[in-house]
C-alpha positions as a Markdown table, in Angstrom:
| # | Residue | x | y | z |
|---|---|---|---|---|
| 1 | Unk | 0.1 | -0.1 | -0.1 |
| 2 | Unk | 1.7 | 3.4 | -1.1 |
| 3 | Unk | 1.7 | 5.6 | 2.2 |
| 4 | Unk | 4.6 | 8.2 | 1.4 |
| 5 | Unk | 3.3 | 11.5 | 0.8 |
| 6 | Unk | 5.0 | 14.2 | -1.8 |
| 7 | Unk | 3.9 | 18.0 | -2.2 |
| 8 | Unk | 2.1 | 19.0 | -5.1 |
| 9 | Unk | 5.6 | 20.7 | -6.5 |
| 10 | Unk | 7.4 | 17.2 | -6.3 |
| 11 | Unk | 4.5 | 15.4 | -8.1 |
| 12 | Unk | 4.8 | 17.9 | -11.1 |
| 13 | Unk | 8.8 | 17.4 | -10.8 |
| 14 | Unk | 8.2 | 13.8 | -11.1 |
| 15 | Unk | 5.9 | 13.5 | -13.6 |
| 16 | Unk | 7.9 | 16.1 | -15.8 |
| 17 | Unk | 11.0 | 14.2 | -15.5 |
| 18 | Unk | 9.5 | 10.7 | -16.3 |
| 19 | Unk | 7.8 | 11.8 | -19.3 |
| 20 | Unk | 11.0 | 13.6 | -20.4 |
| 21 | Unk | 13.5 | 10.7 | -20.1 |
| 22 | Unk | 11.0 | 8.0 | -21.1 |
| 23 | Unk | 11.7 | 8.1 | -24.8 |
| 24 | Unk | 8.0 | 7.0 | -25.6 |
| 25 | Unk | 4.5 | 8.4 | -24.8 |
| 26 | Unk | 3.7 | 7.4 | -20.8 |
| 27 | Unk | 0.0 | 6.7 | -19.9 |
| 28 | Unk | -1.5 | 8.2 | -16.4 |
| 29 | Unk | -1.9 | 4.9 | -15.5 |
| 30 | Unk | 1.7 | 3.7 | -16.2 |
| 31 | Unk | 2.9 | 6.5 | -14.5 |
| 32 | Unk | 0.6 | 5.7 | -11.1 |
| 33 | Unk | 1.8 | 1.9 | -11.5 |
| 34 | Unk | 5.8 | 2.6 | -11.9 |
| 35 | Unk | 7.3 | 5.9 | -10.7 |
| 36 | Unk | 4.7 | 7.0 | -8.7 |
| 37 | Unk | 3.6 | 3.6 | -7.2 |
| 38 | Unk | 5.2 | 4.0 | -3.6 |
| 39 | Unk | 3.2 | 7.3 | -3.2 |
| 40 | Unk | -0.2 | 7.9 | -2.1 |
| 41 | Unk | -1.3 | 9.7 | -5.1 |
| 42 | Unk | -4.8 | 9.6 | -6.6 |
| 43 | Unk | -5.6 | 10.3 | -10.3 |
| 44 | Unk | -7.1 | 13.8 | -9.6 |
| 45 | Unk | -3.5 | 14.7 | -8.5 |
| 46 | Unk | -2.1 | 13.3 | -11.3 |
| 47 | Unk | -4.5 | 15.2 | -13.7 |
| 48 | Unk | -4.1 | 18.2 | -12.2 |
| 49 | Unk | 0.0 | 17.7 | -12.2 |
| 50 | Unk | -0.3 | 17.0 | -16.0 |
| 51 | Unk | -2.6 | 19.9 | -16.5 |
| 52 | Unk | 0.0 | 22.3 | -14.5 |
| 53 | Unk | 2.7 | 20.8 | -16.8 |
| 54 | Unk | 0.9 | 21.9 | -20.0 |
| 55 | Unk | 0.1 | 25.1 | -19.0 |
| 56 | Unk | 3.6 | 25.9 | -17.7 |
| 57 | Unk | 4.9 | 24.9 | -21.5 |
| 58 | Unk | 2.0 | 26.8 | -23.5 |
| 59 | Unk | 4.5 | 29.7 | -24.1 |
| 60 | Unk | 7.7 | 27.5 | -24.7 |
| 61 | Unk | 9.5 | 25.9 | -27.8 |
| 62 | Unk | 8.1 | 22.4 | -26.5 |
| 63 | Unk | 4.7 | 21.2 | -25.5 |
| 64 | Unk | 3.3 | 18.2 | -23.1 |
| 65 | Unk | 0.8 | 16.6 | -25.6 |
| 66 | Unk | -1.4 | 14.0 | -25.2 |
| 67 | Unk | -1.2 | 11.1 | -28.2 |
| 68 | Unk | -2.9 | 7.8 | -28.3 |
| 69 | Unk | -0.6 | 6.0 | -26.0 |
| 70 | Unk | 0.1 | 8.8 | -23.3 |
| 71 | Unk | 1.9 | 11.8 | -23.2 |
| 72 | Unk | 5.2 | 13.0 | -24.4 |
| 73 | Unk | 6.9 | 16.3 | -25.2 |
| 74 | Unk | 7.4 | 17.6 | -28.5 |
| 75 | Unk | 8.5 | 20.6 | -30.3 |
| 76 | Unk | 5.9 | 23.2 | -31.7 |
| 77 | Unk | 5.0 | 22.7 | -35.2 |
| 78 | Unk | 5.7 | 26.2 | -36.2 |
| 79 | Unk | 9.2 | 25.4 | -35.4 |
| 80 | Unk | 9.8 | 22.9 | -37.7 |
| 81 | Unk | 11.5 | 25.0 | -40.7 |
| 82 | Unk | 14.7 | 25.9 | -38.1 |
| 83 | Unk | 14.3 | 22.4 | -36.1 |
| 84 | Unk | 14.5 | 20.3 | -39.8 |
| 85 | Unk | 18.1 | 21.6 | -39.9 |
| 86 | Unk | 19.0 | 19.2 | -37.1 |
| 87 | Unk | 18.6 | 16.3 | -39.4 |
| 88 | Unk | 20.8 | 15.4 | -42.5 |
| 89 | Unk | 18.4 | 13.0 | -43.8 |
| 90 | Unk | 15.1 | 13.9 | -45.2 |
| 91 | Unk | 11.7 | 12.5 | -44.1 |
| 92 | Unk | 10.7 | 9.5 | -45.8 |
| 93 | Unk | 8.6 | 10.2 | -48.7 |
| 94 | Unk | 5.6 | 8.0 | -48.8 |
| 95 | Unk | 3.9 | 6.9 | -52.0 |
| 96 | Unk | 0.0 | 7.9 | -52.7 |
| 97 | Unk | -0.6 | 3.9 | -53.1 |
| 98 | Unk | 0.6 | 3.9 | -49.4 |
| 99 | Unk | -1.2 | 6.8 | -48.1 |
| 100 | Unk | -4.4 | 5.9 | -50.1 |
| 101 | Unk | -4.1 | 2.4 | -48.3 |
| 102 | Unk | -3.6 | 3.7 | -44.8 |
| 103 | Unk | -6.4 | 6.0 | -45.0 |
| 104 | Unk | -9.0 | 3.8 | -46.1 |
| 105 | Unk | -7.8 | 1.4 | -43.1 |
| 106 | Unk | -7.8 | 4.6 | -40.6 |
| 107 | Unk | -11.2 | 5.6 | -41.9 |
| 108 | Unk | -12.8 | 2.2 | -42.4 |
| 109 | Unk | -11.5 | -0.1 | -40.1 |
| 110 | Unk | -11.5 | -3.3 | -39.7 |
| 111 | Unk | -10.9 | -3.2 | -43.4 |
| 112 | Unk | -9.8 | -6.2 | -46.1 |
| 113 | Unk | -7.3 | -6.0 | -48.7 |
| 114 | Unk | -9.8 | -6.8 | -51.0 |
| 115 | Unk | -12.1 | -4.0 | -49.6 |
| 116 | Unk | -9.1 | -1.7 | -49.9 |
| 117 | Unk | -8.6 | -2.7 | -53.5 |
| 118 | Unk | -12.3 | -2.7 | -54.4 |
| 119 | Unk | -12.4 | 1.4 | -53.4 |
| 120 | Unk | -9.0 | 2.0 | -54.9 |
| 121 | Unk | -9.4 | 0.0 | -58.2 |
| 122 | Unk | -6.2 | -1.4 | -58.3 |
| 123 | Unk | -4.2 | -4.2 | -56.6 |
| 124 | Unk | -2.6 | -3.4 | -53.2 |
| 125 | Unk | 1.0 | -4.3 | -53.4 |
| 126 | Unk | 1.9 | -6.7 | -50.6 |
| 127 | Unk | 4.9 | -4.4 | -50.2 |
| 128 | Unk | 2.7 | -1.5 | -48.8 |
| 129 | Unk | 0.9 | -4.0 | -46.2 |
| 130 | Unk | 4.4 | -5.1 | -45.3 |
| 131 | Unk | 5.4 | -1.5 | -45.0 |
| 132 | Unk | 2.6 | -0.3 | -42.9 |
| 133 | Unk | 3.0 | -3.6 | -40.5 |
| 134 | Unk | 6.8 | -3.0 | -40.2 |
| 135 | Unk | 6.1 | 0.7 | -39.2 |
| 136 | Unk | 3.7 | -1.0 | -36.9 |
| 137 | Unk | 1.0 | 2.0 | -37.9 |
| 138 | Unk | -1.3 | -1.2 | -38.6 |
| 139 | Unk | -1.9 | -4.6 | -37.6 |
| 140 | Unk | -4.3 | -7.7 | -38.4 |
| 141 | Unk | -7.1 | -7.7 | -35.7 |
| 142 | Unk | -8.7 | -10.8 | -37.0 |
| 143 | Unk | -10.1 | -12.8 | -40.1 |
| 144 | Unk | -13.3 | -11.9 | -42.2 |
| 145 | Unk | -15.6 | -14.6 | -42.0 |
| 146 | Unk | -15.8 | -15.6 | -45.9 |
| 147 | Unk | -14.0 | -17.8 | -48.2 |
| 148 | Unk | -10.0 | -17.3 | -47.8 |
| 149 | Unk | -10.4 | -15.6 | -44.1 |
| 150 | Unk | -8.6 | -12.5 | -45.3 |
| 151 | Unk | -7.1 | -10.6 | -42.8 |
| 152 | Unk | -8.9 | -7.5 | -41.2 |
| 153 | Unk | -6.6 | -4.7 | -40.5 |
| 154 | Unk | -6.8 | -1.5 | -38.4 |
| 155 | Unk | -4.5 | 1.2 | -37.1 |
| 156 | Unk | -2.5 | 0.9 | -33.9 |
| 157 | Unk | -1.5 | 3.1 | -31.1 |
| 158 | Unk | 2.0 | 4.0 | -32.8 |
| 159 | Unk | -0.1 | 5.4 | -35.8 |
| 160 | Unk | -1.9 | 7.5 | -33.3 |
| 161 | Unk | 1.2 | 8.6 | -31.9 |
| 162 | Unk | 3.5 | 9.1 | -35.3 |
| 163 | Unk | 0.2 | 11.4 | -36.6 |
| 164 | Unk | -0.1 | 13.2 | -33.1 |
| 165 | Unk | -3.4 | 12.0 | -32.5 |
| 166 | Unk | -5.2 | 11.3 | -29.2 |
| 167 | Unk | -8.0 | 8.8 | -31.2 |
| 168 | Unk | -9.5 | 8.1 | -34.5 |
| 169 | Unk | -12.2 | 10.9 | -33.6 |
| 170 | Unk | -9.4 | 13.3 | -34.5 |
| 171 | Unk | -8.9 | 12.6 | -38.1 |
| 172 | Unk | -10.3 | 15.3 | -40.0 |
| 173 | Unk | -13.8 | 14.4 | -41.7 |
| 174 | Unk | -14.1 | 12.9 | -45.0 |
| 175 | Unk | -16.0 | 15.0 | -47.4 |
| 176 | Unk | -19.9 | 13.7 | -47.9 |
| 177 | Unk | -19.1 | 13.2 | -51.3 |
| 178 | Unk | -16.1 | 10.7 | -51.1 |
| 179 | Unk | -17.5 | 9.2 | -48.1 |
| 180 | Unk | -21.0 | 8.0 | -49.9 |
| 181 | Unk | -18.5 | 7.2 | -52.9 |
| 182 | Unk | -16.7 | 4.9 | -50.3 |
| 183 | Unk | -19.8 | 3.6 | -48.9 |
| 184 | Unk | -21.1 | 2.7 | -52.4 |
| 185 | Unk | -18.0 | 0.9 | -53.5 |
| 186 | Unk | -17.9 | -1.1 | -50.5 |
| 187 | Unk | -21.5 | -2.4 | -50.6 |
| 188 | Unk | -21.1 | -3.6 | -54.2 |
| 189 | Unk | -22.2 | -7.0 | -53.9 |
| 190 | Unk | -19.4 | -7.7 | -56.8 |
| 191 | Unk | -16.6 | -6.9 | -54.2 |
| 192 | Unk | -14.9 | -10.3 | -54.1 |
| 193 | Unk | -12.2 | -10.9 | -51.3 |
| 194 | Unk | -8.9 | -12.4 | -52.0 |
| 195 | Unk | -7.3 | -14.8 | -50.0 |
| 196 | Unk | -3.8 | -13.6 | -49.0 |
């Protein structure tokens, strides 16, 4: 049973340092179960400490942001033109096919490769699915109960983290015309699932 008590200032310092050194997003639950495990700290106090840290960094070059798997510090997007000079290598360029595939998975998950191909009108190369799986942006969440039992794909917390999203509800809305076209293509009885 946690019995040690700490001040609000100490709690802010511990949480700030833990998120800073973690190297990956940290959830409130993970903070409570690890660095705060021996301390008598409620989730309400953790929430207040995180809010205090966020307020402190509002006027700084970095921010404490919440992403899919927790909280992390990241540089302000407005500073990208200067910070990009720190890295000699350029950000990877993603093909239109990869981005279309990822978008369909994000907006229509769970979705099969055959359904993606039906909407796009072309075959989805196995290298695209492999690349998305290797980046851990998608994963198979099950298999559709049709002949061939194709994998059903959905996005991961790493996808949310990479694109700085807290959840799929933060995705920009699809225009109604595109949404209805996708619905029409996916409801077409001629959609044939391909075994993978």
